[in-house]
C-alpha positions in Angstrom: -18.8 -4.8 36.5 -17.8 -1.7 35.0 -17.8 1.6 37.3 -18.9 4.7 35.7 -18.0 8.1 36.7 -20.9 10.5 38.0 -21.8 13.9 38.6 -24.1 15.9 41.0 -25.1 19.7 40.3 -25.3 21.7 43.9 -26.4 25.4 44.2 -25.4 27.2 47.6 -25.5 30.7 48.2 -25.7 31.8 44.4 -22.8 29.4 43.5 -23.3 26.3 41.5 -20.6 23.3 42.3 -20.4 20.2 40.0 -19.1 17.3 41.9 -17.5 14.3 40.0 -17.0 10.8 41.8 -16.2 7.7 40.6 -12.9 6.7 38.4 -12.2 9.7 36.3 -10.6 7.1 33.4 -10.8 6.4 29.9 -13.1 3.4 30.6 -15.3 5.4 33.2 -16.2 8.6 31.6 -18.1 7.2 28.4 -21.6 8.4 30.5 -20.1 11.5 32.1 -18.8 13.4 29.0 -22.0 13.4 27.2 -23.9 14.7 30.6 -21.4 17.5 31.3 -21.8 18.8 27.7 -25.7 19.0 28.4 -25.2 21.4 31.4 -26.1 25.1 30.2 -26.3 26.5 33.7 -23.3 28.7 35.1 -20.9 26.8 37.1 -18.2 28.3 39.5 -16.4 25.1 41.0 -15.7 21.5 39.6 -15.3 19.3 42.6 -13.2 16.1 42.1 -12.4 15.3 45.9 -14.7 11.9 45.3 -12.7 10.9 42.2 -11.2 7.1 43.1 -8.6 7.3 40.0 -8.1 9.8 37.2 -5.7 9.2 33.8 -5.0 11.9 31.2 -8.4 11.6 29.5 -10.3 12.2 32.5 -8.1 15.2 33.5 -8.9 16.7 29.8 -12.5 16.1 30.0 -12.6 18.0 33.7 -10.3 20.5 32.4 -12.4 21.0 29.1 -15.5 21.6 31.1 -14.0 23.8 33.7 -12.7 26.1 31.1 -15.7 26.1 29.1 -17.8 27.5 32.3 -15.1 29.5 33.8 -15.2 27.3 36.7 -12.0 26.5 39.4 -11.4 22.8 39.9 -11.1 22.1 43.6 -10.3 18.7 45.5 -7.5 17.4 43.0 -5.0 14.9 44.7 -1.3 15.0 43.6 -1.9 12.9 40.7 -5.2 14.7 39.3 -2.8 18.3 39.8 -0.3 16.8 37.6 -2.5 15.6 35.2 -4.2 18.8 35.0 -1.2 21.1 34.6 0.0 18.9 31.9 -3.2 19.4 30.1 -3.5 22.8 30.5 0.5 23.3 29.1 -0.8 21.1 26.0 -3.8 23.3 25.1 -3.3 25.5 21.9 -5.4 27.8 20.2 -3.4 27.1 16.9 -5.8 26.2 13.8 -6.5 22.5 13.3 -5.6 22.9 9.4 -2.4 24.7 8.8 -2.7 27.4 6.7 -2.0 26.8 2.6 0.6 28.9 0.8 -0.7 30.1 -2.6 -1.5 27.7 -5.3 1.6 29.2 -7.5 3.8 28.3 -4.5 2.7 24.9 -3.9 3.0 24.2 -7.7 6.6 25.5 -8.0 7.2 23.7 -4.7 5.9 20.4 -5.9 7.5 20.6 -9.4 10.9 21.5 -7.9 10.6 18.4 -5.9 9.6 16.2 -8.5 12.8 17.3 -10.5 15.0 17.1 -7.7 13.7 13.5 -7.3 14.3 12.6 -10.9 17.9 13.5 -10.9 18.5 12.0 -7.7 17.1 8.9 -9.0 19.2 9.3 -12.5 22.3 9.7 -10.4 21.7 6.4 -8.4 20.7 4.4 -11.5 24.0 5.4 -13.1 25.7 4.6 -10.1 24.1 1.0 -9.7 24.6 0.6 -13.7 28.3 1.3 -12.9 28.5 -1.3 -10.1 27.1 -3.6 -12.4 29.5 -3.3 -14.8 32.4 -3.3 -12.4 30.9 -6.5 -11.0 30.8 -8.1 -14.7 34.7 -6.8 -15.1 35.6 -8.5 -11.9 33.6 -12.0 -13.2 35.6 -11.9 -16.3 38.8 -11.6 -14.4 37.9 -14.2 -12.1 35.5 -16.7 -13.9 35.3 -19.3 -11.1 33.2 -16.6 -9.0 30.4 -17.0 -11.6 27.1 -18.3 -10.0 26.0 -20.8 -13.1 23.4 -22.5 -10.8 21.9 -19.1 -9.9 21.9 -18.2 -13.6 20.0 -21.5 -14.5 17.6 -21.0 -11.7 16.9 -17.6 -12.9 16.4 -18.4 -16.2 13.7 -21.3 -15.1 12.1 -18.5 -12.9 12.2 -16.0 -15.8 11.6 -18.2 -18.6 10.3 -21.7 -18.3 7.6 -20.7 -15.5 6.2 -17.9 -17.5 5.3 -20.3 -20.6 1.9 -21.0 -19.7 0.9 -17.4 -19.2 2.9 -15.9 -21.9 1.7 -18.6 -24.4 -1.9 -18.2 -23.4 -1.6 -14.3 -23.7 0.0 -14.5 -26.8 -2.9 -17.1 -28.2 -5.6 -14.7 -27.5 -4.2 -11.6 -28.5 -3.6 -13.4 -31.9 -7.1 -14.3 -31.9 -8.2 -10.5 -31.4 -6.1 -9.5 -34.1 -7.3 -11.5 -36.6 -10.9 -11.2 -35.8 -11.0 -7.4 -35.6 -8.6 -7.2 -38.4 -10.9 -9.4 -40.4 -14.0 -7.4 -39.5 -12.5 -4.3 -40.9 -10.8 -5.6 -44.1 -14.0 -7.7 -45.0 -15.6 -3.8 -45.8 -13.0 -3.9 -48.5 -13.2 -7.5 -49.6 -9.5 -8.0 -48.6 -10.3 -10.2 -45.8 -7.2 -12.3 -46.8 -4.7 -9.8 -45.9 -5.7 -10.9 -42.4 -2.4 -13.2 -42.7 -0.3 -10.3 -43.3 -1.8 -8.1 -40.6 -1.4 -11.0 -37.9 2.0 -11.9 -39.0 3.6 -8.4 -39.1 2.1 -6.9 -36.0 3.1 -10.0 -33.8 6.5 -10.6 -35.0 7.2 -6.9 -35.2 5.7 -5.2 -32.3 2.8 -6.9 -30.3 4.7 -10.2 -29.5 7.7 -8.9 -27.8 6.1 -5.6 -26.4 3.4 -7.6 -24.7 5.9 -10.3 -23.4 7.8 -7.3 -22.2 4.9 -6.2 -20.1 4.3 -9.7 -18.9 7.6 -10.4 -17.6 7.8 -7.0 -16.0 4.7 -7.6 -14.2 5.6 -11.2 -13.0 9.8 -11.2 -12.8 10.6 -7.7 -12.6 8.2 -7.4 -9.2 9.4 -10.8 -8.0 13.1 -9.2 -8.4 12.2 -6.2 -6.6 10.6 -8.2 -3.6 13.2 -10.4 -3.1 15.9 -8.3 -3.2 14.0 -5.9 -1.1 13.0 -8.7 1.7 16.6 -9.6 1.8 17.8 -6.0 2.2 14.9 -5.7 4.9 16.4 -8.7 6.8 19.8 -7.6 6.5 20.7 -10.9 4.4 22.6 -8.5 2.0 24.6 -6.9 4.7 25.4 -10.6 6.2 26.3 -11.6 2.5 28.9 -8.2 2.4 30.4 -9.4 5.9 31.3 -12.7 4.7 32.9 -11.5 1.7 30.1 -12.3 -0.8 29.4 -9.8 -3.2 25.5 -9.0 -3.8 26.1 -7.8 -7.1 27.7 -11.0 -8.5 25.3 -13.4 -6.3 22.2 -11.7 -6.9 21.8 -8.9 -9.4 23.9 -10.5 -12.4 22.2 -13.6 -12.4 18.8 -11.9 -12.6 19.9 -9.6 -15.3 21.6 -12.2 -17.3 18.6 -14.3 -17.1 16.4 -11.7 -18.3 18.7 -10.9 -21.2 18.9 -14.4 -22.4 15.2 -15.5 -21.6 13.6 -12.3 -23.4 14.2 -13.2 -27.3 13.1 -16.7 -26.7 10.0 -15.9 -24.6 9.2 -13.4 -27.5 9.7 -15.9 -30.3 7.5 -18.0 -28.7 4.8 -15.3 -28.1 4.9 -14.7 -31.7 4.5 -18.4 -32.5 1.7 -18.8 -30.2 0.1 -15.5 -31.6 0.5 -16.8 -35.0 -1.2 -20.2 -34.2 -4.3 -18.3 -32.8 -4.5 -16.1 -35.8 -4.6 -19.2 -37.9 -7.5 -20.7 -35.8 -9.6 -17.6 -36.5 -8.6 -18.1 -40.1 -9.8 -21.5 -40.4 -12.7 -21.0 -38.6 -14.1 -17.4 -40.1 -12.5 -16.8 -43.1 -12.2 -20.3 -44.5 -8.6 -20.1 -44.9 -7.1 -23.5 -44.0 -4.8 -23.9 -40.9 -1.5 -25.0 -42.5 -2.3 -22.3 -45.5 -2.4 -19.8 -43.1 0.9 -21.0 -41.8 2.6 -21.4 -45.2 1.3 -17.8 -46.2 2.9 -16.2 -43.0 6.3 -17.1 -44.3 5.5 -15.5 -47.8 4.2 -12.3 -46.7 6.1 -11.3 -43.4 9.8 -10.3 -44.4 12.8 -11.3 -42.3 13.2 -7.5 -41.1 10.2 -8.0 -38.9 11.3 -11.1 -37.1 15.0 -9.3 -36.7 13.5 -6.5 -35.2 11.6 -8.2 -32.9 14.6 -10.0 -31.9 17.0 -7.0 -31.3 14.5 -5.4 -29.3 13.7 -8.0 -26.8 17.2 -8.7 -25.2 17.0 -4.7 -24.7 13.8 -4.9 -22.8 14.9 -7.8 -20.6 18.0 -5.6 -19.6 15.4 -2.6 -18.7 13.1 -4.9 -16.8 15.8 -6.7 -14.6 17.9 -3.1 -14.0 14.5 -1.8 -12.8 13.4 -4.4 -10.5 17.0 -5.1 -9.0 17.6 -1.3 -8.5 14.4 -0.9 -6.7 15.0 -4.1 -4.5 18.0 -3.0 -3.5 17.0 0.6 -2.7 14.4 -1.0 0.3 15.2 0.2 3.7 13.1 1.1 6.8 10.2 -1.0 7.1 7.9 -3.8 5.1 5.8 -1.2 3.3 8.9 -0.1 1.7 8.8 -3.7 -0.2 5.6 -2.8 -1.8 6.1 0.8 -2.8 9.3 -0.5 -4.4 8.1 -3.4 -6.2 5.4 -1.3 -7.5 7.8 1.3 -8.7 9.8 -1.3 -10.5 6.9 -2.7 -12.4 5.8 1.1 -13.7 9.2 2.3 -14.3 10.0 -1.0 -16.3 6.6 -0.9 -18.3 7.1 3.0 -18.8 10.5 2.3 -20.3 9.9 -0.5 -22.4 7.0 1.2 -24.1 9.4 4.2 -24.6 12.0 2.2 -26.1 9.6 0.4 -28.3 8.4 3.9 -29.7 12.2 4.5 -30.1 13.0 1.5 -32.0 10.0 2.1 -34.3 11.3 5.5 -35.5 14.9 4.1 -35.7 13.8 1.0 -37.8 11.9 3.2 -39.9 14.6 5.4 -40.5 17.0 3.1 -41.8 14.6 1.4 -43.7 13.4 -1.6 -42.3 9.8 -1.2 -42.6 
C-alpha cells in the first residue's frame, strides 16, 4: 500500500512549526502538496526530521513552501541537505517567457535565415548534380560497373507499379474535363468542340503534369525514404567502405528509371484521359466512342503530342533528383527521414509546376501553340 507524506501544524511560544513526516518523494507528496498550499498562517519553522525518504521533487516542495512563508527548514539529514542546497541554487527569477525582439528585427532575421538556407541548398544541389555527372562519366568509361538489374527493378517500381493508379486518375480527369467542358460549350451550341478540349488539354498539359505529380508523391517520396533509411542505418557508409559507389549503385538507376518511364507513363495517362472523355462523349453528347477517338486524331496537332513528350523526361529528372538528394541528406534520427521525404515531394511538385509554366511560355514563343 502506498505511504503518503503528512504534516502537522504546532504553535509554541508564538512560533508556528510545520512538521512533515513520511516519504517526501514524488510518489508520496500527492496529498501533501495541495495541503501545504492551503496554509495561510505564518510559519517560522519547517521540521523534516520525521521524513523517511526524500528526492528532488520532495525537496523542491519543501523549499518552495519554506521560501513562501519565510520559514527555516530544520531536522534535515545529509541527503536532504544536499538536495535542498541543489534546489536552492537552481531557483531563478528570470522570466518564464524570454523577451522577444521587435517585429522588424524578427522578420529581418527570419528572411535572412531563409535566404542563407536557400543559397546553401542551391550549393548542395549543384554539388550533388556534379557528383551524378562524375559518376555517369565513370560508368561510360567502365560500362561493366553499370547495374542493369537495379535499373530494371527501379523501372518496374516507377513505371509498371504505377500503371493502375495513373490510369485511374487520368481516366477520371478525362471524364471531368469532358463533362465540365461540355456543360460550358453547350451554352454556345459548340458541345462538339469537347473533343478538341479533351484532346489538346490532356496531350499537351494535364496528362504529363498530373502524371508527374503522382510520380512525385509515389516514387519521389519512396526514393527519399529508401535512401534516407539506408543513410540512417549506415548502409551507405558500409558501401563506401567496401569500395561500392552509392551514386552508381543507388542514385543513377533511380534517376534513369524516372527519366525513361515518365514519357511512357505520360503517354499512357493521355490515352486513359482520352478514353474517359470518349466515354462521357458517348453517354452525354451522343458522340459515338470510335467517332470521338477518330476525331481526336483530326483536331489534335502533332505538336501537342511532342510538347508532352519533351516535358516528360525533364519532369522525371527533377522528381528523381529531389528524391535522391533529400534521401542522401538524412542524418541524425528517424524523424529526419520523414522531414526529408516531405521536402522531396514538395520540392518536386513545386519545380514540376514551375517548369511546366516555363515550357508553356517557351513553346508559345516558338509557335508550338
